[in-house]
N, C-alpha and C positions, 0 to 999 in steps of 0.2 A: 637809064636805070629803070627797070620795070619789075613787076612782081609776077612770079610764075604761079601755077595752079596750087602749089603747096604753100603759098604765102611766104616764100623764101626769097630774100633779096638776092638778086643775081645780076652780074654785069650784062648789059645789053645796050642797044642803041636807043638813046632818048630822043624825043621830039624837040628840035631846037629851031627857033626863029632867030632873027638877027639879034634881038635884045634880051630874050628870055629863053628858058629851057623848061619843058614839061617832062616830069619824071614818070608819070603814070596817068593813063586816061581817066582814072577815078579821082585824081587829085583836085582839090579846091584851090590850089595855089600854083603859080609858076615862079621860077627863080630868076632874078635879074642878073644878066651877064655884064651889065654896065650900069652906071647911074642913070635912072629914069626920072624925068621931070614931068610935072603935071601937063596933061594934054597929049602925051605920047600915046599913039594908037598901037596896040598889040594886035596886028591884023589876024594872026592865026587863032587868037583867043576871042576876037571881037570885043575887046575891052579897051577902054581909055583910062590911062593912069591918072590917079587923083593924088596930088602931093608928090613929095620927093621919095624915091625908092633907092637906097644905097645898093651897090653891087653885092651879090650874094644873098640879098634879102628877098622876102616873099611878097608876091602881089596876088590879091584875091581875084579869082576868075569868075566868081558868082556872088550873089548876095548871100550872106550867111547870118542867120538869126542868132540872137544871144542864147548861149547854152548849147548850140549845135556843135557837133564834132567837126574838126578841120583835118583834112587828110593831105599827107605828102608821102611819097613812095607807095601810095595806095593804102596807107596805114594811118591810124589816129595819132596826131602829134599834139593835140590839145583841144580846148573848147573855147568858143568865142565868149569873151567876158563882156562884150557889148556888141550891138549890131555892126556888121562889117559889110560895106558896099563893094561891089565888083570894081576893081581898079585901085582899091586902097591898100596901103601898106599893112601887112599882117605881122605883128611882132608883140613885144612884151606889153604894149599898151592895150591890146585887144585880144590876146590869146593867153589862156591860162591852163594849168593842169586840171585834171578831173579823173574820177574813177571810171573804169570801163572794163568790161569782161574780156579776158584773153583765153583763147582755147589752146591749151598746151599740146593736145593731140600727140602725146608721146610716141615718137618713132614713126609717125605716119608718112613723113617725108624722107626717111632714110632710104638709101639705095646702095647697091653694091659698089665698092670702090674700084675704079679702073686704074690699073697699074701700067706704067710705061714699059714697053718692050725693050727699050734701051736706056737703062738707068743713067742719069747724069752723074758726073763726078766732080770733085774739087780736090785741090791740093791740101790735104790735112796733115796733122801731126798725130801719129798713133802713139799713145802712151803704153807703158809696159803691161798694163792690165787690159789693153784693148780699147779703152776709151779714146775718142777722137777729139782733138782740139783744133780750134780755128786761130788761136793766139797762144803765145808762150811767155807768160809773165811770172815774176816772183811777186807774191802778195804778202802784205802785212795786215793782219786783222787785229782788232782790239776787242777785249772782253768788256770794256767799260769806257765811257767818255774820258775818264781820268788818264788813260794811257794814249789818248789821241795825239797829243803834242809830240810825245816820244816817237810814236809810229810814223808821223809825218816827217820828223827830223831824219829818221833812218832812210825813208824812201827818198827824201830830197837829196840826200848825199849821193844818190845814184842817178840824179837827173842829168841827162846828156847835155843840157844847156848850162849846167853849173860845174859838174865834174865829168867831162866827156871821157877822161882817161879810165874811169872805173868800168865802163861797159865797152870800151874800144875793142877789147879782145873777145867780145861775146856778141857777135852780130845777130845770132839767132834768138837772143833774148829781147823781147819787145819792150821791156822796162821793168822797173820795180815800183809798185803802186801800194799806197796805204789807203785802206778802206776803213774809215772811222765812223763813229755814230755817237748819238747823244744819250744813250741809255746804258743799262747794265747794272745799275744800283738804285736803291730807294724804290724798289719794285717788289711786288708780291713774289716771294721765292717759290710758291706753289701754284702761281696763276698762269693763265694763258699767255700773258704778255711775255714773261721770261721764256716760256716754252717756245713761243714763236721766234723770239730773238735767237735762241739757241739753234732752232731749226734753220734759220737764215744763215747764221755763221757756219753751221755744219755744212750746208749746201755749198757755200763759197770755199770752205776748206777742202772740199772734195771736187771742186770744179776742174774739169780737164784743161781749161785754159791757164791754170796755174801749174807751173813746173814744180814749185816749192812754196811753202807758206810758213810765215812766222806768226804766232799768236802772242800778243803782248798784253799783259794785264797790269793792274796796280798792285793787287795782292789781297786786299780786304773787301773787295766788292761782292755784291750779292751773286753776280754771275761768275762764280768760281770756274777757272779753266778746267779743273779736274772734273767738275760736274758737267760742264759743257761737253767734254770728251766722252764722259760716260753716257750721257743721254743721246749723243749722236754716233756712238759706236766708233769713235776715233781713237787712235793710239799714236804716241809720239814716235817719230823715226827721223832719218836723216833729212827728209824732204818736208817734214812737219815738226817744227820746233816751237817750244813755248818757254816763256819766262815772264817775271814780273818786275816792276820797278822797285818794290820794297825788298825783294830777295837779291836784286842785282846791285844794290848800293846807291840807288838814287838816279836822277835823270841823266847826268853826264855818263855814268858808267853803263847805264841801260842802253843809251844810244850807241855807245862804242861797241857794246856786246852785239847789238842788232846788226851794226855795219859789218862786223867780223863774220857773223853767221851768214849774212847774205853773200859776202865774198866767197865763203866756202861752198855755197850753193850754186854759184854762177857756172863753174865748169860743167857740172852735170846738166844744168838747165840748158846750156848752149849745145849740148850733144844731142841734137834733134835734127830731123830733116823732114821736109814735106814730101808727100807721095800721094798718088791718086787714091781716093777713097770714095765710096758711094755717097750720094746726096742724102741717103737715108740716115746718115749720121748728123744731119743738121736739125737743130731745135731752135726755131725762130720765135722770139717773143714779139707779139704784135702790140703796138702802142700808137695812140693818137693824142696830140696835145696842141693847144692853141688852135682848136678846130674852128672852122668857119662854115658858111653856107655851102661851100663847094666841096667840103671834105667827103660827104657821102655821095658825091657825083663823080669825083675824079680819083684822088689819091687812095681813098679807102677801097673802092672797087678794084683799082689797079692792084693794090696789095692783095685783095681777095683772089684775083686771077692768078697772082704769083703763088698764093697759098694752095690753090687747086693744083698747080703744077708741082709744087713741093710734095704734096700728099701723093700725087701720082707716082712720084719718084721715091716714095717710101719714107719721106721726112715727116717732121712734126712741127706743127704751128700751135703756139700757146696764146689763145685769146684771154684777155683779163679785163680789169677795170669794171667790176660788177655794177657800181652805180651808173656806168655809162652803157650798160645794156638794159637797164631798168625800163620796163615798159615794152621792150622788144624781145624779151627772153623767150617768148612763145615761138619765135622764128628759129631758135636753137633747139628747143625741146622737140620740135617736129622732126629735127634731123638727128636726134639722139639714137645711137645704135640699139640701146635697150631702154626700157622704162626706168630702170634703176638709175641710169646715167642722167636721164631727163629729170628725175625726181631730185637727184643731188643738186642740180642747178636751181630748181625752185626752192629747195631748202636754203640755199645761200641767199637767194633773194629775200626770203622770209627773215633770215637772220639780219640782213641789212635794214629791213623795215623796222625791226625791233630795236636794233642798234641806234638808228637815227632817232627813233622815238625816245629812247633813254637819254639821248643827248639834247633833246629839245629841238632837233633839226628836222628838215624835210628833204626827201630825196630829190625834189626839184631844185634844191639849192645848188646842184652840181654845176650847171653851166656857169662859166666864169664871165667876168666883164668883157674879156676879149672875145669869148664865144658869141656873146650877144651882139657885140659891135660887128662881128663878122656875119651875122644873119641868123644865128641859132637862137631859138626862143625858149623851148622847154627841154627837159631832160628826155622826153619821149622822142623829140625830133633829133636830138644829139645821139641818142641810143640807136635809132634806126639807121643813121648814117654811119655810126661807129661799128655796127655789127657787120657792115659790108666788108670789113677787113677779113672776116672769117671765110670768105669765098662761099662755096656751095656744097662742100663735102660733109660727110657724117660727123657728128660730135661723138668722139669715142670714149672720153672720160672727163671727170670733173675733179679738181684738186683743191685742197685748202692752201692757204698762203705758204709758199716756200717748200711745199712738199715735193719730193723727187718725182719728176715726170718720167714715167716708164712706158706709157702707151704711145703708139704711133698714130699719125693722122692729126686731125684737128682736136685739140683738147681745150678745156677751160680751167683757169686758175683764179680763185677768188682773191681779188685785191681791191684796194681803193682805186679811185680814178686818178689820183695824184701820180703823175708819171714816174718820178724817182722812186717812190714807194712801190708802185706796181712793178716796174722793171726790176727792182731789187729782188722781189719775190720770184719773178720769172727766172732770173739768172741763178738764184739759189736753187730753183727747181731743175736747172741744167741747161737753160737757154744759152747757146753759144753764138747767137746773132740776135740783134734787135732791129726791127723795122719800125720807123717812127714817122707817121704822117702829120703834117701841120699846115694850117692855113694862115695863121697869124705870124709864124716865124719863131717857134720855140727853139731855144738854144739848149741842146742836150747831148750827152754822150754817156757811155757806160763801160766801165772796166769790170771784168776782163773781157766782156763780150762786145765786139764792135757794133756801133749803131749806124744804120743807114737812114738818112732823112729824105722824105718825099714831100715836095711842095705841091699844094693843091691847085695853085694858080700861077700863071706866068708873071703877074705883077710881083708876087712874092719872090719868085725865082730870080727876077731881074734885080730886085732890091736887096736880096739876101742870099745870092748864089754862093757866097763864101761859106755858108752853113749847110747848103742843100746838095744832095747827091743825085736827085732825079726830079725833073719838072713834069708833073702830071697835068699841068694846065693845058697841055697840047690836046687833051681830050675835049676841052671846051671850045678850042679853036678849030676842031675838025682835022687836025694834022696827024692824029693817031687815035686808034681805038683803045678801049680798055684792055682788050685781049692782047693787042700788040705791045702795049706798055707793060702788061703783066709778064710777057715773055722777056722783055728787056730787063725788067726788075729781077726776075728769076736768075737770069744770067749774071746780073750785077751782084746778087747775093752769092753766087758761086765764086765770083772773082774776089769779093771781100773775104769770104771764108778761106780763100786760098792765100790771103796775105795782103791784098790791095787795101791800103788804108782809106777809111771813110773820112769825110770832111771833119766830123767831130773828133776823130782820132788825131788828125793833123793839127787841130787846135788844142789838143791836150785835155779834152773833156773826159770825165770818167770817175775820178776819185771823189769829187764832192757830191756826186749823184748816188752814192751808196746810202740809202735811207731806209732802214728796216722799219716795218709797220709797228707802231706802239699803240697798244689797245688797253693796257692796264693803267690803273691809277698810279701816279708817282707819289710816293709817301713822303 
C-alpha cells in the first residue's frame, strides 16, 4: 500500500521483510506480520525490537518526540503522547489523537472514469418495473416493536427447517423473512428520528429483492402505517399488504391472517426466472467490522480493487460508516466529481462532530476493544485503512442515511460505524449486495441483500472459515496480489448476485441484523 501524488490510498506493492511490512516510505512505523520479541533485528529497517510486539501491531522505526505526528500510509494517525524509541511498540499507551490541518482540495484528484469495453453480466431477476434483484424473498416489516413477535411468528411458519411443506412447491422463493426493530413509538412525531425510520422502512418496502411485502403494526403507535405510506409515496396492492394486531382481533388471528396472506403471495413470487443482466445493476454496500492491523493492508484494498472493477462495469459502490472515515475524509473530497459533492461530505463530518459533542462523546471513541487488540490505535488509523475499501475512482454523490441511491459509481452514505445500523441504511438505499471485511471474525449477514465476508489474514481464515467467503491473507504471504484478489472478488460478487449463497446465508444470518438508526429522544 502506498500513497500516490494526489494523496489517495491506492492498492500497490508494499515493502515486506520476513517479519514486518512497510506501507509507505514516509511512515514512522512498520507492521508486524508475526509476534516479535525483544532483541529481534529488523534488518531492512536497521531497528532492534524492544519488548513484545503482537501480530498486526506497529513498531517505531525512528525515535519520535512527545507531541510529534506519527505516520502510517504516509498520513497522520496520531501524536506521540510520550517519547517513543525506535523499536518500541506504538499503541494506545504512547499514541493519541490530536488536531491537524487537512487540505480538502475539492475535486483536484478527480479523473475521467474508464468504462469496460465488454460489460460483465450476472444472472439477475428482472421485476415488472425494470428493477433488478439478486434475491427473491417475501418480507414482513413492522411499524413498531409491539408487532415484532407477530411478524416473527408469521415468518417462522415458513421456515424450511420447521414447515418444509409450505415452500416445497416454490423453489424460486428464497424464503420468508421478518425484519423487526425496537422503535416506532414514544418518539417525536415530527422529528428526524421518525422520518429516518420511515425512510428506512420505505426503502425496504421498495427493495427489488422482495417479491412481496407485509407491513404489520399494532394500531395505536406513533408510526402509523397510513402516515408511513404517505411520506414514502407507497400504496397498498397485491404485493404490498398492511394490517394491525388491534384491527385483526389480537395475536392469534393476526398471525393466522399473515400466514394466509403469504400463502397467497407465494405463487406470484415463485413466477420468476434468472437471466443475464449487466453488472451495472449491482449496488454493493461496503462494510468493515472487527477490523485489525491488517484490514487496511489486505481485505480493504482487495475490496477497493473490486470496487474499481465494478465502477468500470457501470455498477455502484456505497461507502459508509462516517465515524470510520473521520480524519481521512480529505482523501475522498479530493476525488469528488464536483465541489458540491465534496462539500456535502464535509458537512456530514461537521454534523458528526456536533452530534458527538452533544452526547458528551469523542470521535476517537470509535475503535473497539477488538480493533485495539488487533493493532489499531486511533480512529485516524482505522479510517485510513477503512477508506481503502473505496478503491480509486471518483466520488459521485453523498447521501443521508437510507436515502435512495440513484447515482452510479462510488457514492457515500452517512451512517454510524456500527455495522448492522450502517448496512441497514445501505440496503434501504438500494444495495443488493454487501461486502464485509473483517480481521477479528465478525459474524454478520443481511436480508434481503446477501453478504460476502472477507478475512484479512490466514489465521482468521483457518480459525473461522465457516463464516468467511474469501481469504485476503494471501496478500501478506505473497501468494496473490491485491489486484489478483480484487478480480477474484469481483467474479465472486457476480456469482453471489447470480444466486450462489454466501456463508452468512447458509447459516441463516440476516433477520436480526435489521437495525434502523435511532437518533431521536425516546419519550
